[in-house]
C-alpha positions, 0 to 999 in steps of 0.5 A: 127676902130681897137682896142688897146691891152688893148681893145683886152685883155678885149674882149678876157677875156669876150669871155673866160668867156662866153665860161666857162659859157657854159662849167661849168654847164655841168661839174658841173651837171656831177660831181653831178651825179657821186657823187650820183651814188655810193650810189644807190642800184644797184651800187654794181652790176657793174663789176670791170671794170665798177667801174674802168672806173667810178672812172676815170670819177669821177676823170676826172670830178673833175680835169676838174672842177678845171681847168675850174674854175681856170681862175676865181680864177686866175683873182680874185687873179691877179685883177688889176695887169695888167697881162691880157695877161698872164691870157689869155694865162694861162686860154686858156691852162687851159680851153683846158685841162679842156674840154679834161678831160670833154670829157674823163669823158663823154666818161667814163660815156657812157662806164659804162652806156652802159656796164651796160645796154647792155654789153661790145659788145654795150659799145665798139662801143658806146664809140668809137662813142662818142670819135669820136664825141668829136674828130671831133667837139671839136678838129678836126674842129678847128684844121683843120681850123687852118691848113687851115689858116696857109696854106693860109697865107704861100701861100700869 
């Protein structure tokens, strides 16, 4: 038995909110960690490069937090306005952007920690590896599948 448009919107909204429940704690823990780091005794020992990358991680995490929480705010402000289709479309874009910034923040943190612990020679390959992990698993797999789906639809 199929679902009507309203039922589909409700299901998609529930799916989106469940996905955000997975992403939000991660970005919030990262943000809390990043807020505490500058107050640690050894933070001044970081090279200027590491401080700049750290700051990029902090800003990326802050914006990621805002983008990942935005769908909840949107939903609350537009509650019962019968605007779920637009809510879902906007929230999807906000979530994708928030996840991209979270990936950037995690990558920056990996660089800073790796450089501090083992030097630039270790930080670069570790950071490249993390970029590849995010690129493949967060974007490559779903985009590859979308491309396959489009090709199979055209072939019919």
